[in-house]
C-alpha positions in Angstrom: -0.4 0.0 -0.1 1.5 3.7 -1.0 1.9 6.2 2.0 0.2 9.5 1.8 3.6 11.0 3.5 6.7 10.5 3.8 9.2 9.5 7.4 12.3 10.8 8.5 14.4 10.1 11.5 15.1 12.6 13.4 18.7 12.8 15.7 16.4 11.7 18.7 15.8 8.2 17.0 12.3 8.9 16.0 10.5 8.3 12.7 8.3 11.8 12.1 5.6 11.4 9.1 5.4 14.6 7.1 4.0 15.8 3.7 5.8 18.9 2.4 5.2 20.7 -1.1 5.9 23.7 -2.9 9.8 24.7 -3.6 12.1 23.7 -1.8 14.0 26.7 -1.4 11.3 29.0 -0.8 10.2 30.5 3.0 9.6 26.9 5.1 6.5 26.5 7.2 5.4 24.2 9.1 2.3 22.8 10.6 1.8 21.2 13.6 -2.1 19.5 14.4 -3.9 19.3 17.6 -4.7 16.7 19.6 -4.7 12.7 18.5 -5.1 14.6 15.1 -1.9 14.1 12.8 -0.8 16.3 9.6 -3.4 14.9 7.8 -5.5 18.1 9.8 -3.7 20.2 7.2 -5.0 19.0 4.3 -8.3 21.4 3.5 -5.8 23.8 4.5 -2.9 23.1 1.9 -4.2 23.8 -1.3 -4.8 27.3 -0.7 -1.0 27.9 0.5 1.6 29.1 -1.9 3.5 26.9 -4.3 6.4 29.3 -4.0 6.9 27.9 -0.6 7.9 25.3 0.9 5.3 24.0 3.2 5.4 20.7 5.7 2.9 19.5 8.0 4.5 17.2 10.6 3.0 14.5 12.4 4.0 14.8 16.4 5.4 11.8 18.5 3.1 9.3 19.5 0.0 10.5 16.5 -0.6 9.1 12.9 1.5 7.0 11.5 5.2 8.3 13.3 6.6 6.6 16.4 4.8 6.5 19.8 7.1 6.1 22.4 6.2 5.4 26.1 6.8 9.2 27.4 7.9 12.4 26.1 4.5 14.3 25.5 5.1 17.1 28.3 5.3 20.4 25.4 9.3 21.0 26.2 9.7 17.7 24.7 7.4 17.9 21.8 9.1 21.6 21.2 12.6 19.5 21.2 11.0 17.6 18.7 10.6 20.5 16.3 14.0 21.6 16.5 15.0 17.6 15.8 12.9 18.0 12.6 14.2 21.0 11.2 17.8 19.2 11.9 16.9 16.1 9.9 15.3 17.9 7.3 18.4 20.4 7.2 16.3 23.2 7.9 17.7 26.1 9.2 14.5 28.4 10.4 10.3 28.4 9.8 7.7 30.1 10.6 5.3 27.7 12.8 1.8 27.3 12.5 0.7 25.2 15.4 -3.2 24.4 16.1 -4.8 23.8 19.9 -2.1 21.4 21.4 -0.1 22.7 18.1 0.2 25.7 19.2 1.7 25.5 21.9 4.3 23.3 21.2 4.7 26.3 18.7 4.8 28.5 21.3 7.0 26.7 23.3 9.2 26.2 20.3 9.7 29.7 19.6 10.5 30.4 23.4 12.8 28.1 23.5 14.6 27.8 19.8 14.6 31.6 19.0 17.3 31.6 16.6 15.0 28.8 14.2 11.6 30.1 14.7 11.0 33.8 13.0 7.6 33.5 13.8 4.2 31.6 14.0 0.3 31.6 14.0 -1.3 30.3 16.5 -5.0 29.1 15.8 -6.7 28.1 18.8 -4.4 28.5 21.1 -4.9 28.3 25.3 -3.4 30.5 27.9 -3.7 27.5 30.1 -5.7 24.3 30.6 -6.4 24.2 34.4 -10.4 26.0 35.7 -11.4 25.2 31.6 -14.8 23.4 32.1 -14.6 22.0 28.6 -10.4 20.4 29.2 -12.2 19.2 32.4 -14.4 17.1 30.9 -12.2 15.7 28.5 -9.6 14.7 31.6 -12.2 12.7 33.2 -13.6 10.9 29.7 -10.0 10.0 28.9 -8.8 8.4 32.6 -12.0 6.0 31.8 -10.4 5.1 28.7 -9.0 1.3 28.9 -7.2 -0.5 26.0 -8.9 1.0 23.7 -10.7 3.9 22.5 -14.4 4.1 21.5 -15.1 5.5 18.4 -18.6 6.9 18.8 -16.5 9.1 21.7 -13.8 10.2 18.9 -16.8 11.5 16.6 -18.2 13.5 19.3 -14.7 15.0 20.6 -13.6 15.8 16.8 -17.6 17.5 16.2 -16.8 19.5 19.6 -14.7 21.2 17.8 -16.3 22.6 14.7 -19.7 25.3 15.0 -19.8 24.7 10.8 -20.3 21.9 8.1 -17.3 20.5 7.1 -16.7 17.9 4.4 -17.9 14.5 5.8 -14.9 12.8 4.2 -12.8 15.2 5.6 -14.2 14.1 8.7 -14.0 10.5 8.5 -10.5 10.9 8.4 -9.6 13.2 11.2 -11.8 10.3 13.4 -9.6 7.6 11.9 -6.3 9.3 12.4 -7.4 9.9 16.4 -7.8 6.1 16.6 -4.6 5.7 15.1 -3.5 7.0 18.6 -3.5 4.4 21.1 -4.7 4.8 24.7 -1.4 5.8 26.7 -1.0 8.3 24.2 -5.1 10.1 24.2 -3.7 10.3 28.0 0.0 11.5 28.2 -0.5 13.5 25.2 -3.5 15.2 27.5 -1.0 14.6 30.6 1.4 17.2 29.1 -0.9 20.0 27.7 -2.3 20.4 32.0 1.7 20.6 32.8 2.1 23.4 30.0 2.4 27.5 30.9 1.3 29.0 27.8 1.9 32.5 29.2 5.4 31.9 30.5 6.4 30.4 27.3 4.5 33.6 25.7 6.5 36.3 28.1 10.2 34.4 26.5 8.9 34.3 23.2 10.4 37.2 21.1 9.5 35.9 17.1 6.3 38.1 16.6 2.5 35.8 16.3 -0.6 35.9 15.0 -3.1 34.7 17.0 -6.3 33.2 14.9 -9.6 32.6 17.0 -12.9 31.2 15.6 -16.0 33.3 17.5 -17.3 30.0 18.0 -14.9 28.0 20.0 -16.5 25.6 22.3 -13.2 25.1 23.6 -10.9 27.8 24.5 -13.0 31.3 26.0 -11.6 34.7 23.8 -10.1 35.8 27.5 -7.7 32.8 26.2 -6.5 34.6 23.4 -6.5 38.3 25.0 -4.4 36.8 27.7 -1.8 35.5 25.1 -1.5 38.7 23.1 -1.0 40.8 26.3 1.7 38.6 27.3 3.7 38.4 23.8 6.0 41.1 22.9 4.5 41.2 19.2 1.3 39.6 18.4 -1.8 40.7 16.2 -5.1 38.9 17.3 -7.6 37.6 14.2 -11.3 36.7 15.1 -13.5 34.5 12.3 -16.9 35.0 12.3 -19.1 31.9 12.5 -16.4 29.1 13.4 -15.5 27.3 16.2 -11.7 25.7 17.7 -10.9 24.4 13.9 -10.8 27.7 11.3 -8.7 25.8 9.0 -11.3 23.2 8.4 -14.5 25.2 8.1 -12.6 28.0 6.4 -9.5 27.2 5.2 -9.5 29.7 2.6 -9.6 32.5 4.4 -7.7 30.7 7.6 -4.9 30.5 4.8 -5.1 34.1 3.3 -4.2 35.2 6.8 -1.4 32.7 7.0 -0.1 34.0 4.0 -0.1 38.0 5.0 2.1 36.9 7.8 3.9 34.9 6.3 4.5 37.7 3.5 5.2 40.5 6.4 8.0 37.9 7.7 9.7 37.5 4.0 9.6 41.4 3.1 11.3 41.6 6.8 13.7 39.9 5.7 13.2 37.0 8.7 12.1 34.4 6.3 15.3 32.4 5.0 14.8 31.0 1.4 16.3 27.7 1.0 18.7 28.3 4.1 20.1 25.0 4.9 23.1 23.7 7.6 26.1 23.6 6.3 
């Protein structure tokens, strides 16, 4: 069976699945998916990105077809994976686009490795996880998991992230990708988010950031967007009407346009390196 992605083994020993498109010497835009998703999370968005970019969607540890170790699901370790992945592809710097959990990883990577991240687009980003009633409900459900994940629960979970219709075929895809995550990854990746401190990462982040949130996001309150904006050195807020927690699923072209504008500004400022490689 043909794979829909490529694979690379990083220096940390993990094999990562990813897809890429565009010019290899173009500005690098690395996309990080949300909790239990995979690189397939960006299938609707990627067609709207410029062919002149080197656009890469990574499947993070524990997810999709990437390796699934028993440990390392804290946000700091997953941010270190980003650096290891960039090293494996000989990429010096990138703009990172992260959704939900991926936004936390992107923000941590920008804070910890400023020489590698020249900008970040955070979609549906949490300012914190504890005290959020919706997250607390998810924690209770995931704590009940046995060895297998219930497909009906996954359907309800993924449907809760959107406020508008998305293609049924795509919904089936993301449900299938979530079911690739073993129960221990559901638990560990959620624990990793609960222990994260996005505000501290935001305070340490020196790279420009664009914050994108759906006005009907049932998971992330608007106050989180404002808290992140206030903590960041340079940030712009964008609220998309009529969509929920996953704007890149519900309004992929509009979301892509916001990303295009942000990356274009970074390129005009000379901050995005075209064709930058080690050596």
